[in-house]
N, C-alpha and C positions, 0 to 999 in steps of 0.2 A: 693595631689600628682597627681591625674588624670587630674585635670584642668590645672596644671602647664605643664604637658606633652602636653596637647592639645594646649596651647598657643605656645609651641615650635614646633607644627606640628608633634608630634611624634605618634599621633593616626592613626591607619589604619582603614579600613572598613571591615565589615563582610557581605557577601551576604545572603539575605533572599529571596529566590526565590518566596515564597508564598506571599510576598508583592511587588514583582517586583522591589526591590531596595536594595542598600547596606546601612547599618547602621553603624555609627562609633562604633568601638569595645568599650567594657565597656558600652554597650548600656543601662544599668541600673545604671551606675555611679560607677562601682567597677572594680577592677582588681584582679587577683589571689593573688597577694601580699597584696593588701588592705583587701581582705576577710580573709586571714589568720591572719593578724594583728588584725582585728576586732574580730575574733573568740577568739584569745588568750586573748584580753582585756575583752571580755564577760565572759570567764571562770574565770578570776581573779576577776572580779567584783562580781560574784555570789558565789565565794568560792568553785567552782566546783573542783578545783585542790586539795583542802584539802581532798577530798574523795579518792585520790590516784588512780583515774581512768585515764588511758592513753587517751590523747586527740588525735582525729583522724581527718584528713582532706584530701580530695581527690582533687588534682589539675586536674580537669576534662578536657578532650579533649585538651591536650597540642599539638599544631599543629607542625607537622614534615615536613620540607622541603618547597618547593615552595617559596613564598615570605617571609616566616618566617626564612629563612637561615640567613639573615643579623641581625636578632633580637634575635637569640636563647640564647645569653648570658644573655640578660635581662629576658627572660623567665625562665632561670635556676635560676637566683637570686630570681625571684618571687615565685618559687616553693620550696624554701629552707626549709620551715616549713611543707610541705605536708608529710603526712604519707604514702600516695600512689599516684601514678601518672598514669593517663590514656594517653597513646600515641595514637594520632590520625594521621594516615598516609595520610589522604585525600588531604591535600595541595600538597604533592608531587605526589600522584596518579593522581590528577586533571590535571597535566601537560601532561599526556598521553605520556610519554617518556620511554618506556620499555628499559631495558638493552639490549645491543647488544648480539647476539648469542655467547655463550661461555664466557660471562662475569662472570657468576657464576661458580666457579671452580668445576671441576669434583669431587674433594675430598669432598667439602661441599655438593654438590648435592647428592653424594653417602651417606653421613651421614644422610642427611634429609630423603632420600628414605628408608634407613635402619630403622630409628626411626619410620617413619610412618608405615612401614610394621610390626615392632615389636608391635605397638599399635593396630594391628589387622585391619588396614585400607588398602584396595586395591585402588591404584590410577593409572590411565592411564599415561604412560610415556610422551605422548605428552601434556597432561593436566598439568603434573608436570612441564615440561619445560616452558610452556606458563605462568603458574602462577609465577614461579620463576623469569622469565624475567620481568614480570609486577611489582612485588613487590620489586625486588632487590634494585633499587635506594632508595626507601623509607626505607627499612630495614638497609641499610648502614647509612643513616642519623639518623635513630632511635638509632643505636649503638653509633654513635658519640654523640648524645644528652644524652644518658644514661651514657656515660663516663663522660660527663660534670656534670650531676647531682651528680654522685658519688664523683667527685673531689671537688665540692662545699661543700658537706657535710663533707668530710674528713677535709677540711680546717676550717669549722665552728664548728664542734662537736668533742668530744673526746671519747664518749661512743658508743657502738654498736647500742643502741637504737636510738641515735641521727643520726647516719650515715646511718642506714638502712631505706629502704622504699620498699613498695610493687609496683609491676608493673601490669598495666592492658593494654591489647592491644585491641583497638576497631577496629573491621573489618566490622562493619555494614555499613560502607561507600562504601564497594566494591559493584559492581552492583548486583542486585537481592538478593534473599535469599541465605544465606551462606550454603554451603554444608558441611557435616561432613569431607569430604576429604580436603576442604580448611582449616577448623579449624585445622586438624591434621598437614597439611603442615606448616601453620603459627606457630604453637606451636613448631614444630620440628626445624624450622629456628631459632626461638628465643633461644631455648636450645643450638643449635649448635654454635650460635654467642655469647654465654656466658651471655645472659640476659634473663633467664627463667622468664616467667610471672606467676603471681598468679591468675589473672582473664583474661578471654577473652570474648569479647562481639560480638557474631555473629549477623547477621541480621535475625530476626525472623518475620519481617513484622509487628512489633508492631506500633500502633499509640497512641500518648499520650492521656490520658483520655478516651480511648476506650477499653472496655473489649475484650479479644479474643473470637470470637463467638462460637468456637467449642472446648471444653476441650479435647476430644479424639484426635482431629487433633493436638492440642497443644502438647499433650503427644507424639504423633508420630513424631512431628517436633523436640522437644527438646531432647528426649531420645537418638537418635544416637549421638548427640553432647556430651551428658554427658558420653556416653560410651568412646568417645575419650578423654574427659577431665580427666576422672578417670585414664587413662593410663599415663597422664602427671602430675597428682597431682595438677590440676588447677580447680578453681571454675568458674562458668558461670556468666557473667554480663548481666543483662537484661536492655538494654537501651530503652528509651521511655517506661519505666516500670511502670510509675504512672497511676493510674486510672483504673487498671484491677479489675476483679471480685475476690471475696474471693475464689471461686473455681479455677480460674486461678492461684492464688498464692499458693493454696494448691497443685495443680498439679506440679508446678515447684519446690516447696519445697520438695515434695515426691520424685521426680525424682532425684534431686541433693543431697538428704539427708541434705538439708538446707545449702549446700555449694554454696552459691549464693550471688549476689549483685543485688539489685533493685535500678535503678536510678530513683530518685523521684523529680528531680529539677522542673519538670513541675507542681508539685502539690502546691508549696508554694504560688505563687501569687494567685492561685485559692482560697486557704484557707484564704488569706487576703480578697478576694472578699466576701467570705461567712461571715467572721467576720463583715465586714462593712455593708453588706446588712441586717444583723440581729441586728445590734446595734440600740439602742433607742436614741443615741446621734445625735442631728441635724447636727453637723459638719461632723460626720461620714457618715450620710445619704447623705449629699451634695457631699462628695467626691465619694461615691459609685455611685451616679447617673451620675456624670461627667465621671467616669471611664467607666461605662457601655455604655453611649452614645458614648464615644470615640471608643469603639470596634465596635459598630454598624456602625459608620461612615466609619471606615477603611474597614469593610466588604462590605458596600454598594459601596464604591469607587472601591474596588478590583473586585467586581462582574461585573463591566462594563469597566474594564481595557482593553487596547489593548494588554497587555501581556497575552499570552495564559495560562501560568502556574498560574499566579496571579488570573486570572478570574476563572479558574477551581477550584482552592482551595477555593477562597472566596465563590463561589456558593455552594460548598459542605458544608462549615461551616454553611451557612445560611439555607440550606435545613435540615441539622441535627438539627438546633435550632428551626425550625418551627414544629408545631404539624403535624403528619402524617394524611392523605396523603397530599403530596405537589404537586400542579400543577406547575411544574417548568417553563413551557412555559408562564404561566400567571404571575408568580412571577417575572420572568426576562424579561418580555416584554419591560420594560423601567425602568429607575431609579425611576420614580415616583411610578410605580406599586410595585417595590421592597421595596421602603420606606414605602408604605402603608402596605405591609405584615409584615415588621419589627415592625411597630407601633402597631400591635396587640399583640406583646409579652410584658409580664410584665418582667422588668429587673430581671435577675437571673444569678448567677454565674454558674449554671448548663448548660447554653447554650454554645454550641461548639464555637460560634463566640467569646464569651467572653474569653473562655479558650485559644483560639489560639492567640488572639491579645493583651491580657491584659498586658503582660510584657512590651510592647512598650510604655505604658502610663507613666511609672515610670520616664523617663527622656525626655519626650516630652515637649518641650518649650511651656509654656502657656497651656498645655493640648490639644494642637491642633492636630487634626486627619489628618495631612498632612505629607507626607514623609520628607519634608525639616525640620520638627520640631523634628524628632525622633533622639534619642541618642545625645541630645544637651548637650555639655560639657561646656556651658557658664553659667553665673549666672541664666539665664532664665530656663535652664534645671534643675539645682540644686534646684531652688526655687520650681519647680514642685515635685522633689523628697522629699523635706522637708515637703510636705503635709502629707506624710505617717509617718513622725516623730511626727506629732501633733495629731495623733488619740487619742481617749479617753482611759481611763483605762479599760472601758468595752470592747472596741474593742481589746485592747492588750490581755486581758484575753481570749476572744473568739478565737483570732488567735492562741495563745499559746496552748489552749485546742484542737483546730482543728488539729494543726500540731502534737502535742504529741499523740492525739488520733489516728491519721492516722498511726503513727509509731508503736503504740501498735497493731493496726489491722494488719500491715504488719508482725511483728515478730511473731504474733500468727498464722496467716494463712500459713506462710512459714515454721513454725516449729522451728523458732529460739529461742522461749521462750515458757515455759509451759502455758497452758490455765489458770491455777490458778494464776500464777504470773501476767499474762496480766489482768485478772479480778480485781485483787487487785490494780494494777496500774490505771486501768480505774476508779475504784471507788474513789480513792484518787483524781484523776484528776477532776472528775465531782463534787467533794465536794468543790472545790475551789470557793470562791465567789469574789475574787479580784486578780488582777495580782500580787500584792505584796505578797499575801498569797501563790500563786503558786511558786514564786521565793524563798520564805522562806523555802518551802519544799525541794527545790533543794540544797540551800546553807546550810552548817552545822551551 
C-alpha cells in the first residue's frame, strides 16, 4: 500500500531538524493504517483475541491543520481502528497565524475563564487572550477532525465500543515548558467545544533515553499539572517518556495515582539493537555492525554540517557517547579527529548516537548513511527493511524478552501493577528458551 502511494506521488515529507533534512513520511515503511492492520493480524495469529482482552492502539500525533488540511479524510480512514487518538496541533501552530482580535466569542472565552477558575487556577486576562488567539485556529480544526473521526466510526461500527475512542491532546509542541495555566486553559477549551480529552501531554523538558536528573525537581514540575488534571478528570501523557530511571517513573506514578501514559516509541528500535548486539548468530552480528556503523556515520556527518541545529545536536550525541571527560575542542577539531575518537568506542546500543539515529536505518536504501537514501519507498528501501525480517530465532526471542521486560518494569515502577504480579511475569519471561515457546505462552 505504501509503495503504491509513493509511485503516485502521494507521500509527503517530515522535517527532522536534528539531521538537517526532510525525510519521506512512513520513514520506516509503515502508515497508521498499515500498523493497525498489522497489529490486528498479529493478535489473530497468536490467538490473543481468544483471551477476551480488548485490543488497544494509539494513533499517535495525528497532525492537525497546516499542509494536512487537504489530506485529513485519508488520515481519518487510517485511524478507524484506533482505540485512542493523539491530536497534534503543531502543523497549524507552525503557520504562526493567530486568530484576529475578537475571533473567539465572548461567550466561549467566558466559559473557559469560568472553568479554569473553578479548577483553582488563576490566569492573567492578557495571557488568556493571547493564548486563546494563538490556539484558536488549531482548535477549530481539531474540532472538525474530531467530528470526522466520530462520523467515520458511526458509519463503520454499530456498538458503543466500536464507535468510542479516547482523545489525547499533545501540547508539548508549544514553545518552552508548559505552565499549569496553559494546561488548564487547553483542557477548558476542549471541554467547552464538546471534545473533552482523556489525556493531555504537557512539555516537561524530557529527552528520549535520558533520565530526568533531579527527582524532587521533577515532582515540583509535575505536581501542579496533576492538580489541574484532577479537576478535569484527565490523565497525564509523558511524551519522550522512554529511558527514564526507575525513580523517575515512581515519582510520576505516585503523583498521578498511576493515571498516566508513558510514550515508549523511542525504546523499541533500541531493544532491537540490544537483541542483535547480544545474539550469537553471525547474520545478526553482521546486521548489528552495519546498523551501528550507519549511526556513527550520520553523527560524524552531522557534527560538521553547515546547519547549526544539526551540528549542535550531532555533537551533543557524540559527546554523550564518549567516556567522560571529553575534550570537545580536540574531538571536533576536524572530521578526522572526530572519526578517531569514535573509533575508540566499542559498538553499543547504549550510546546516545545509536539511540538517536537508529530508526533511520530501517528504510535507508542500501543501508547508506546519506540523507538521499533515507525513507526510501522503492524496492531498495524495502530490501533494507527486509533484513530485520530475516533475524534469527535467538534474536527474536531476545527482542521480545527485552520489550516485554521493559513494559513489566514500567507497570511496576509507575504502580500500574503489583510487584508480585510483575515478579511472576518476569520469571516466566526469563524462563523462555525459544521464541516459539514465548508465543505459545501468550496464545491459548
